[in-house]
N, C-alpha and C positions, 0 to 999 in steps of 0.2 A: 504494499499499500504506500509506504514511503517513497519508494523509488518511482512510483507512477505518478505520484504528487509532485516529485522533483522534476520529472520529464514535462508535466504541465507548466511549471513555473518557468522551466526553461523556455518552453514554446512561447509563453507570455512575455519573456524578457525582450523580445527583439521582433519588429515587423519582418526581419529576413526570415524568419521562421513561419511567416504567414503570408507568402506572396500570394497576389490575387489572380493574376492572369497567366496564361501559358506563355505570353510574351516575356513576362517578368522571369518566370522559371526558365526558359530558353536563354535568356539574356544574361542572367546573373548566377545561375548554377552551373558547376563545371565539377568533373571527377577526375581525380588525380592518379588512382592507381589503376592503370588500363594499358593495353598493350601486352606484347610478347612476354615482357619481363615483370608482369603484375604479381603481387603477392596474393596466392590464393586465400580466399576466405576473408579478405578485406576489403571494405568500399571506403574511399575517401572522397567525402563530398565538400566541395567549397562553395559558399554563398558570398559573393562579393557585391558590396553595395556601391556599385559602379554605373548604375542607370542614370537616366536623365532628371530623376528626382532623388533627393537623399532620403531613403526609407528610414535609416536609423542614424540619428545624429551622434549616438555614443560608440558606434562600431563601424568599421570599414568592411569587415568580413568575419565570417564564422568558418571553422573547419570542423567537420564532424567524421569521427572515424568509427566504423562499424567493424569490430573484430568478432567474426562468427566462429573462429578457431578454438581449438582445445588448448593452445598454448599462446603466451604473450608474443607479440610481434613488434618489431621496428619497421618504421617506412620513413625515408628521407624524401623529401620534396625541395629540390635546389631553389625553386621559385618562392618558397617561404623563408628562406634562410635570412636572417636578420631582423625577422619580424617579431612583435612583442606579443606573442599568442600566449594565453595562459588558460589553463582549465576553467571552464565555466564556474563562477562563484557557487552555484548550486551543487555541483560536483565536487569542488574543493571541500565542502562541508558534508558529502552526501552520507546517507545511511549505509551505502554499500561501500565497503573498505577497498574493494577491487579498484573502483573506478577512480578513487582518490589516488591510486598508484600511476595513473595515466600521466605522461609527461611531455614536454617539448623543448628541444634543446635549440635555442635562437641562433646559437654559433653555427651548427650544422643543418638545421632545418629538420631534424630527427625527432620524429614521435614515437614513444614506446606505449603501447596499448595492451592492457592485461587480456587474458583469455575471456571470450564470451562477453566482451563488454563494449558499450557504446560510449565514446567520449566526445565532448563538445568543447573545442577551444575557440576563444573569442580575443580580439585585440583590444 
């Protein structure tokens, strides 16, 4: 119950999680873990507030990582290197101790995500 409530609060925390049109989704959402070298069982979704109007004055982007695997995984995105991404505040104090272990290394652009975890990072 507590984890479900956290997800609802995360969704409510930014308009980037509530895009209204197919055009907004197509223009603002991209996926980073794809192609022949992709990590199996990992989805990396990036939502950038780069449209014609500023949807979220507090954030420029959100990165959500879905690890469906039985083991922790690391994923490096060179295009995110140097960004100030942090685990969402709801997840930093989560009732789920696993998600609190998710991390992002700004110097390398590397995420580490525990097994069977969805982690949300914001700038």
